[in-house]
C-alpha positions, 0 to 999 in steps of 0.5 A: 492512499485509500485504494483499499490495501488493508481491507483487500489484504485482509480478505486475501489473507483470509481466503488464502488461509495465511496471516496478514501484516501491514508495514504501516501498522508495524511502524505505528506499533514500534513508534507508539504514534500515528504516521501523520505524527511522525511526518509532522514531528520528524519529517518525511525522510525520517518516516521513509527510513522507518518504512524501509526498515519495516518492509525489510523486516516484514519481507524477511519474517512474514509468510503471508499477505503483506500490505505496504504503504503507498510510498514504500516503493520510492526506495530502490532497495525496497523495490529490489527486495520486492523483485521475485515476490508476488506484488499486486498493485491496486490502482484507482483514479482520482475520482475514485479516491475522492469518492472513497476518502474525500481526500480530507482524511489524515493524509500528511502528503495531501495537506494542501490542495489534495486533488492536485497533490494526489495526481502529482503523487500518482504521476511520480509513483505509478511507473514504480508501482508498475515496475514492481507489480506482478499484476495490476488490479483496478479497484474503481467501482469494485467492492473489496470482495471483487478486488480480492477475487480479481487479485486471486485470479490474476495471480492464479492462486487458489483459496484455502 
C-alpha cells in the first residue's frame, strides 16, 4: 500500500510502449464503487473473490504492464497464474510508508493502529511477494522515475 505501483506501472508502460492496467481500477469500474466500500459493505472475502477474478481476466487478456492490489498474492491460484510472468515486487519499509501515505488514507485494512497493522500485513505477505517476484525493487528514498528505471534494468528490458 502506497508503494507507488500505479505511478511506477504507468511509467513502465510508457517507457516500454505498452498499455497499462490496474486490477483495482478494473474492480472499481465493474462494481461502480470504491474498494473501501466493498470491504465495508461485503467484507474482505467478497472483495478477494472479485480481485481473484479481476487478476485472472487481466492476465488472460492484457499484454502490457499490469498492477495488482497488495492482497492479490494471498490466493494460491493467483500465485500460480503469476508463475512464469515477469513480476516486480516494489518493496518499502514502514517509515517510507508513513512518509508517503501517513497511513491515514482510505485503507480498509489499516483502519485501527495503522503502523502496527502495516507491519503485520507485511510480515504475513512478504514471503508471498518474494515467492512470485522475478525481481525485488526497493522504493525507499527513490523517485518513481528511479524505481521504474531500476525495474527495467532488473528485468533487462529496453525502453521503446
